[in-house]
Legacy VTK file of the C-alpha trace (Angstrom):
# vtk DataFile Version 3.0
C-alpha trace
ASCII
DATASET POLYDATA
POINTS 490 float
22.454 -4.774 -54.528
18.814 -5.418 -54.228
19.320 -8.330 -56.870
21.944 -9.890 -54.665
19.692 -9.581 -51.721
16.540 -10.836 -53.102
18.564 -13.837 -54.307
19.780 -14.338 -50.776
16.221 -14.264 -49.492
15.001 -16.781 -51.662
17.854 -19.163 -50.484
17.644 -18.678 -46.875
14.292 -17.507 -46.305
13.142 -15.863 -42.980
16.597 -15.879 -41.523
17.690 -13.756 -44.016
14.947 -11.300 -42.979
15.986 -11.326 -39.377
19.427 -10.360 -40.705
18.155 -7.576 -42.675
16.401 -6.161 -39.653
19.782 -6.145 -37.262
21.443 -2.958 -36.471
24.651 -3.856 -38.282
22.835 -4.378 -41.720
19.967 -2.066 -41.980
20.825 -1.019 -45.452
20.550 -4.312 -47.467
17.402 -3.307 -48.624
16.216 -0.018 -49.942
13.644 2.275 -48.528
10.905 0.301 -50.337
12.209 -2.788 -48.264
10.561 -1.419 -45.042
7.437 -2.642 -46.909
5.835 -4.664 -43.692
4.980 -1.406 -42.128
3.111 0.805 -44.772
1.798 0.207 -48.078
2.450 3.513 -49.289
6.222 3.164 -48.939
6.303 1.067 -52.127
8.007 3.931 -54.035
11.360 5.331 -54.211
12.709 6.983 -51.058
13.185 10.615 -52.899
9.808 10.595 -54.008
8.360 9.489 -50.854
9.677 12.584 -49.007
9.004 15.203 -51.731
5.758 15.748 -50.054
4.683 16.474 -46.576
2.346 13.503 -46.806
5.457 11.248 -47.043
6.748 12.243 -43.610
3.215 11.633 -41.924
2.976 8.313 -43.663
6.339 7.182 -42.484
5.597 8.074 -39.075
2.178 6.126 -39.496
3.999 3.179 -40.641
6.244 3.195 -37.675
3.016 3.377 -35.109
1.432 0.476 -37.004
4.560 -1.630 -37.119
4.481 -1.058 -33.217
1.210 -2.620 -32.929
2.326 -6.029 -34.309
2.150 -9.018 -32.130
5.990 -9.049 -32.186
5.745 -5.824 -30.328
3.089 -3.988 -28.319
0.160 -6.007 -29.976
1.383 -8.992 -27.580
4.776 -9.681 -26.730
6.284 -6.190 -25.678
2.700 -5.438 -24.367
0.216 -7.563 -22.461
2.412 -11.069 -23.280
5.989 -11.938 -23.104
7.326 -8.980 -21.364
4.715 -8.476 -19.000
4.769 -12.200 -17.762
8.232 -11.359 -16.501
6.450 -8.897 -13.961
4.842 -11.933 -12.589
1.644 -9.945 -11.738
-0.351 -12.950 -13.740
-0.609 -16.324 -12.310
0.569 -18.534 -15.276
-0.768 -21.935 -15.842
2.105 -24.422 -16.080
0.532 -25.954 -19.017
-0.090 -23.005 -21.156
2.208 -21.114 -23.476
3.626 -18.638 -21.047
5.222 -21.240 -18.830
8.720 -20.964 -19.782
8.719 -16.942 -19.774
7.010 -17.311 -16.299
10.188 -19.251 -15.519
12.752 -16.708 -17.109
13.866 -19.564 -19.463
15.130 -17.441 -22.328
16.700 -20.331 -24.477
13.389 -22.242 -24.827
12.632 -22.279 -28.485
9.440 -20.367 -28.461
11.159 -17.687 -26.299
14.100 -17.460 -28.409
11.966 -16.700 -31.274
9.979 -14.037 -29.364
13.084 -12.339 -28.383
14.708 -12.328 -31.767
11.229 -10.818 -33.278
11.138 -8.207 -30.496
14.965 -7.223 -31.281
14.110 -7.202 -34.846
11.092 -5.479 -35.344
12.026 -2.766 -32.765
15.421 -1.959 -34.790
13.237 -2.055 -38.038
11.169 0.556 -36.436
14.220 2.588 -35.367
15.589 2.093 -39.079
12.440 3.783 -40.390
12.768 6.816 -37.909
16.717 7.201 -39.283
15.004 7.337 -42.822
12.699 10.128 -41.664
15.410 11.871 -39.890
17.724 11.647 -42.714
15.365 13.094 -45.241
13.816 15.964 -42.923
17.284 17.446 -41.981
17.782 18.042 -45.610
14.046 19.088 -46.406
12.809 22.549 -47.425
10.962 23.614 -44.189
8.934 26.147 -46.336
7.050 22.847 -47.652
5.609 22.316 -44.472
2.407 23.813 -43.045
2.409 25.512 -39.657
4.630 23.436 -37.021
4.635 20.326 -38.893
8.128 20.311 -39.658
9.092 20.645 -35.775
6.423 17.992 -34.726
7.572 15.437 -37.484
11.165 15.749 -36.572
10.327 15.839 -33.021
8.312 12.435 -33.325
10.981 10.922 -35.228
13.681 11.737 -32.632
11.760 10.861 -29.901
10.630 7.616 -31.142
14.219 6.882 -31.858
15.148 7.523 -28.064
12.065 5.905 -26.832
12.644 2.643 -28.878
16.365 2.297 -28.021
15.457 2.726 -24.423
13.028 -0.138 -24.657
16.004 -2.324 -25.963
18.180 -1.187 -23.167
15.517 -2.122 -20.672
15.363 -5.389 -21.948
18.930 -6.327 -23.381
21.219 -4.299 -21.143
22.045 -3.825 -17.576
20.385 -1.211 -15.516
23.096 1.169 -14.530
22.384 0.347 -10.988
23.691 -3.128 -11.945
26.773 -2.222 -14.009
26.873 1.344 -15.771
30.099 0.185 -17.541
28.589 -2.935 -19.315
27.727 -2.879 -22.805
24.785 -1.190 -23.917
22.477 -2.005 -26.986
24.157 -0.950 -30.462
22.465 2.831 -30.893
21.702 2.990 -34.563
21.491 6.709 -35.958
21.805 5.918 -39.500
20.385 3.833 -42.115
23.850 2.025 -43.222
25.650 -1.339 -43.849
28.253 -0.229 -41.480
28.537 -2.216 -38.140
27.169 -0.122 -35.282
29.553 -0.704 -32.165
28.267 -0.935 -28.665
29.141 1.841 -26.239
28.540 1.441 -22.405
25.244 1.356 -20.514
25.957 4.968 -19.075
26.928 6.217 -22.519
24.224 4.646 -24.466
21.686 5.947 -21.888
23.144 9.497 -22.574
22.521 8.938 -26.542
18.640 8.064 -25.417
18.600 11.216 -23.303
19.988 13.226 -26.049
17.365 12.117 -28.628
14.709 12.792 -26.356
16.194 16.210 -25.630
15.770 17.115 -29.189
12.301 15.680 -29.272
11.349 17.687 -26.438
12.395 20.941 -27.905
10.833 20.194 -31.258
7.555 18.972 -29.785
7.105 21.888 -27.887
5.912 23.666 -31.008
2.828 21.503 -30.858
-0.128 23.432 -30.262
-1.802 20.327 -28.755
-4.684 21.167 -30.679
-6.228 23.873 -28.664
-9.868 24.448 -28.913
-12.629 26.472 -27.319
-14.633 24.740 -24.353
-17.450 26.598 -23.192
-15.636 29.785 -23.522
-12.332 28.402 -22.201
-9.116 27.198 -23.331
-8.945 23.387 -23.602
-6.761 21.083 -25.090
-7.138 17.658 -26.786
-3.751 15.655 -26.558
-2.606 13.989 -29.293
-2.348 10.470 -27.570
-2.024 8.308 -30.638
1.578 9.834 -31.353
4.841 10.497 -29.483
3.809 14.009 -28.465
5.349 16.586 -25.667
4.171 15.249 -22.649
4.782 11.644 -23.537
8.144 13.030 -24.281
8.552 14.506 -20.798
7.652 11.576 -19.001
9.940 9.303 -21.111
12.644 11.867 -20.109
11.527 11.659 -16.544
11.672 8.057 -16.809
14.989 7.578 -18.643
16.758 10.265 -15.997
15.626 8.025 -13.127
16.710 4.988 -14.717
20.563 6.245 -14.644
19.917 7.758 -11.225
19.825 11.514 -12.281
16.609 12.282 -9.705
17.070 16.198 -10.265
16.334 16.018 -13.855
13.827 13.140 -13.583
11.859 15.598 -10.998
12.160 18.477 -13.658
10.361 16.693 -16.364
7.935 14.877 -14.277
6.873 18.071 -12.701
6.558 19.443 -16.367
3.810 16.900 -16.852
2.286 17.294 -13.484
1.849 21.107 -13.751
0.280 20.908 -16.893
-2.083 17.921 -15.734
-3.279 19.835 -12.964
-4.582 22.925 -15.160
-8.323 22.967 -15.963
-9.066 21.143 -19.102
-5.299 20.041 -19.633
-6.523 17.460 -22.209
-5.779 14.268 -20.090
-7.999 14.534 -17.000
-8.521 12.068 -14.155
-11.037 9.353 -15.077
-14.247 10.828 -13.789
-16.068 8.944 -11.009
-19.378 9.297 -12.769
-17.568 7.099 -15.424
-16.797 4.553 -12.973
-20.405 4.283 -12.079
-21.307 3.074 -15.526
-23.571 -0.302 -15.363
-22.793 -0.645 -19.307
-19.437 -1.920 -19.818
-19.357 -0.538 -23.070
-19.452 2.888 -21.473
-16.936 2.142 -18.786
-13.475 3.375 -19.243
-11.675 0.613 -17.155
-8.352 1.362 -18.716
-8.445 5.011 -17.866
-7.853 6.093 -21.299
-8.355 9.845 -20.570
-5.164 9.773 -18.571
-3.023 8.279 -21.598
-0.224 10.068 -22.551
0.956 8.038 -25.324
-1.183 5.023 -26.664
-1.362 2.799 -29.880
-4.533 1.908 -31.678
-4.341 -1.614 -32.229
-6.401 -3.323 -34.909
-7.612 -6.617 -34.443
-7.239 -6.188 -30.510
-10.705 -8.081 -29.824
-8.993 -11.400 -31.265
-5.936 -10.740 -28.832
-7.542 -9.229 -25.528
-10.768 -11.388 -25.607
-8.485 -14.440 -26.046
-5.995 -13.797 -23.297
-8.090 -12.023 -20.996
-11.107 -14.293 -21.113
-11.835 -17.944 -20.564
-11.539 -18.671 -24.174
-7.640 -18.553 -23.688
-7.791 -21.440 -21.413
-4.514 -22.458 -19.932
-2.711 -19.756 -21.863
-4.903 -16.807 -20.270
-3.348 -13.821 -18.681
-4.665 -12.681 -15.410
-4.086 -12.428 -11.861
-6.200 -15.098 -9.743
-8.644 -13.942 -7.647
-6.211 -14.321 -4.683
-3.157 -12.595 -6.407
-5.564 -9.578 -7.347
-6.866 -9.284 -3.780
-3.264 -9.183 -2.549
-2.006 -6.418 -5.118
-5.014 -4.246 -4.465
-4.642 -4.818 -0.480
-8.311 -5.561 -0.388
-7.724 -7.009 3.275
-7.183 -3.465 4.315
-10.355 -2.375 3.111
-9.320 -1.336 -0.517
-11.724 -3.117 -2.285
-13.222 -0.092 -3.842
-9.957 0.976 -5.750
-11.387 1.602 -9.139
-8.271 -0.408 -10.594
-9.743 -3.477 -8.649
-13.480 -2.864 -8.733
-13.903 -2.009 -12.102
-10.975 -3.675 -13.724
-11.942 -7.395 -13.138
-14.913 -9.012 -14.347
-16.446 -12.707 -14.326
-16.281 -14.678 -17.501
-17.778 -18.154 -16.870
-16.340 -19.747 -13.493
-13.185 -17.363 -12.903
-12.945 -13.592 -12.777
-10.454 -12.134 -15.154
-8.650 -8.696 -15.577
-11.187 -6.838 -17.760
-9.463 -3.252 -18.189
-8.391 -4.165 -21.775
-11.461 -6.079 -22.986
-12.790 -5.314 -26.351
-16.584 -4.561 -25.599
-19.131 -4.580 -28.870
-19.881 -0.827 -29.417
-17.541 0.280 -26.525
-16.051 3.586 -26.580
-12.670 2.663 -25.432
-11.581 -0.207 -27.603
-8.223 -0.838 -28.865
-6.361 1.631 -27.006
-3.378 0.426 -25.369
-1.225 2.768 -23.118
2.568 3.148 -23.403
2.889 6.293 -21.241
0.469 7.183 -18.384
-0.095 10.222 -16.504
0.210 8.596 -13.190
3.985 7.494 -14.030
5.113 11.241 -13.805
3.633 11.144 -10.174
5.296 8.123 -9.160
8.627 9.369 -10.688
8.292 12.633 -8.819
7.321 10.944 -5.452
10.535 8.788 -5.656
12.608 11.725 -6.500
11.623 13.624 -3.424
11.166 10.793 -0.783
14.204 12.008 0.827
14.333 15.834 0.245
10.606 16.519 0.459
8.747 13.628 1.759
5.651 15.635 2.585
5.137 16.464 -1.120
6.046 12.929 -2.048
3.272 11.614 0.002
0.890 14.161 -1.615
1.667 13.190 -5.020
0.775 9.723 -3.936
-2.392 10.654 -2.142
-3.379 12.577 -5.486
-3.074 9.225 -7.290
-5.048 7.177 -4.481
-7.924 9.802 -4.180
-8.205 9.533 -8.049
-8.515 5.657 -7.701
-11.259 5.887 -4.753
-9.206 5.896 -1.867
-9.521 9.189 -0.598
-10.937 7.769 2.786
-7.261 5.880 3.006
-4.836 8.555 2.935
-1.316 7.672 3.429
0.113 8.661 6.692
2.237 11.981 6.744
4.818 10.381 8.766
6.240 7.815 6.281
9.976 7.416 6.016
11.574 7.299 2.749
11.732 3.433 2.728
7.928 3.223 3.533
7.330 5.886 0.491
9.246 3.448 -1.575
7.441 0.726 -0.633
4.162 2.559 -1.347
5.449 3.453 -4.920
6.139 -0.157 -5.634
2.689 -1.020 -4.468
1.313 1.665 -7.076
3.552 0.201 -9.872
1.785 -3.134 -8.793
-1.670 -1.844 -9.033
-1.676 0.779 -11.797
0.563 -1.267 -14.661
-0.932 -4.804 -14.537
-0.877 -5.966 -18.237
1.336 -2.819 -19.415
4.562 -3.610 -21.121
6.616 -4.824 -18.226
6.671 -1.859 -16.375
6.817 -3.432 -12.811
9.731 -5.970 -14.297
11.402 -2.635 -15.183
10.857 -1.180 -11.734
12.555 -4.385 -10.372
15.305 -4.131 -12.378
15.990 -0.459 -12.192
16.489 -0.881 -8.628
18.376 -4.216 -8.908
16.012 -5.781 -6.827
16.837 -9.027 -5.264
13.313 -10.411 -5.377
10.226 -10.550 -7.879
7.271 -10.824 -6.236
5.565 -13.980 -7.268
8.648 -15.471 -8.917
10.224 -18.766 -7.720
13.680 -17.750 -8.828
15.753 -14.801 -7.296
16.511 -12.543 -10.023
20.171 -11.868 -11.257
21.825 -10.331 -14.276
20.614 -13.551 -16.348
17.014 -12.706 -15.412
17.133 -8.902 -15.878
19.214 -9.133 -19.068
17.642 -10.784 -22.242
19.930 -12.601 -24.232
21.056 -10.816 -27.674
19.888 -12.917 -30.566
22.288 -15.554 -32.001
22.754 -13.920 -35.337
23.821 -10.623 -33.797
26.318 -12.245 -31.442
27.612 -14.236 -34.578
27.605 -11.605 -37.188
27.667 -8.535 -35.371
29.970 -9.663 -32.615
27.420 -8.115 -29.943
27.661 -9.331 -26.372
25.789 -8.451 -23.150
LINES 1 491
490 0 1 2 3 4 5 6 7 8 9 10 11 12 13 14 15 16 17 18 19 20 21 22 23 24 25 26 27 28 29 30 31 32 33 34 35 36 37 38 39 40 41 42 43 44 45 46 47 48 49 50 51 52 53 54 55 56 57 58 59 60 61 62 63 64 65 66 67 68 69 70 71 72 73 74 75 76 77 78 79 80 81 82 83 84 85 86 87 88 89 90 91 92 93 94 95 96 97 98 99 100 101 102 103 104 105 106 107 108 109 110 111 112 113 114 115 116 117 118 119 120 121 122 123 124 125 126 127 128 129 130 131 132 133 134 135 136 137 138 139 140 141 142 143 144 145 146 147 148 149 150 151 152 153 154 155 156 157 158 159 160 161 162 163 164 165 166 167 168 169 170 171 172 173 174 175 176 177 178 179 180 181 182 183 184 185 186 187 188 189 190 191 192 193 194 195 196 197 198 199 200 201 202 203 204 205 206 207 208 209 210 211 212 213 214 215 216 217 218 219 220 221 222 223 224 225 226 227 228 229 230 231 232 233 234 235 236 237 238 239 240 241 242 243 244 245 246 247 248 249 250 251 252 253 254 255 256 257 258 259 260 261 262 263 264 265 266 267 268 269 270 271 272 273 274 275 276 277 278 279 280 281 282 283 284 285 286 287 288 289 290 291 292 293 294 295 296 297 298 299 300 301 302 303 304 305 306 307 308 309 310 311 312 313 314 315 316 317 318 319 320 321 322 323 324 325 326 327 328 329 330 331 332 333 334 335 336 337 338 339 340 341 342 343 344 345 346 347 348 349 350 351 352 353 354 355 356 357 358 359 360 361 362 363 364 365 366 367 368 369 370 371 372 373 374 375 376 377 378 379 380 381 382 383 384 385 386 387 388 389 390 391 392 393 394 395 396 397 398 399 400 401 402 403 404 405 406 407 408 409 410 411 412 413 414 415 416 417 418 419 420 421 422 423 424 425 426 427 428 429 430 431 432 433 434 435 436 437 438 439 440 441 442 443 444 445 446 447 448 449 450 451 452 453 454 455 456 457 458 459 460 461 462 463 464 465 466 467 468 469 470 471 472 473 474 475 476 477 478 479 480 481 482 483 484 485 486 487 488 489
């Protein structure tokens, strides 16, 4: 089979590679053909997993693949998917024009969408390889709780990445829970994976995340002594227990199960409020730093799950500075002032005050700038502590509005808005409006979080967009190869 495959690649080039990475054709190459994510995988599968290091290498390979520009290194991060949120002011002469117009059939966008689909399924395939091998592994070969942690990471990543595809390529349940979801791939196999409904597929996402949650509970969270007290160093650079709990809350909210969404959001909040929890609020003294290389403008201490992106300087300092020219990604001054409600006196919000900086004649969003000698370079967040607060607030806006308001005020206090607490008398609709404002303020530049907020609620308006959203805007087209050969539709 490998010889046939290799000949096919020579004949058809890149197109064949995309076919390899589709969900219905993930076994056309052997394990050593996931080669684009880890050099150490250039060995036979059975040899790769006969040692504990093989499992760690496999996970490292997946995380590394997720940092590529096809994924969170650009297009699923600060680029294409985030442009759909309309937090940036896009130059009509730049590379993001057609994404800003939701033109998914434009040639460059079609290529981006295909790469997002293919690379994400490639990562899922490699999670499945790990799962297959760890399920039959001798647990005694692992040290401490490594068996549970590696198994939890693999199941968690499989659920997380399928959920990411669902948020892009399928209807939200509020739109049509009986529509087709994305293929949920659980084996590295040549068999065509059929599509289930959105509701059924989301249950599969949740099932994988629940397995991960149970397994990742074995993680000691790197307990260490901090001036005689128990303290924790959260393993942010991998899919950990609290990232899993937050994504579970996110998934349950996506399907409208506010009871379970609140349960898992509260799990994160309760831990976060402990002394020395491992992911503290950014400290006000840091926000007073005059040297930008000492400033934590992205609030990395609050990241629950982040990727370390190599060569981030080339990406961030191009798209978020004047160097990017017409392809720069940033709100204009007017848009930033609108997002952060500067006209209401909120200009001291850390997200605005320290998150924007002059470069030449214009101000740009600077929270992800690469600063020479900086302490907070290369860290890109996929899950933040604040999301748990927003989810919990939304779940309680009707049943416990006082607590919902208190949660939002907690975030505002830690963003330097303690002088402007929200009123105790907000209605549920007003609470929801404040949650929307928080998503706009908190997640600029972060993986389309605001776009997914609009989509989850099937909103009839995307602020800043000239087109009213509909299914054709909220649901990206499945790449043509998979429509043709896999028979997939959405």
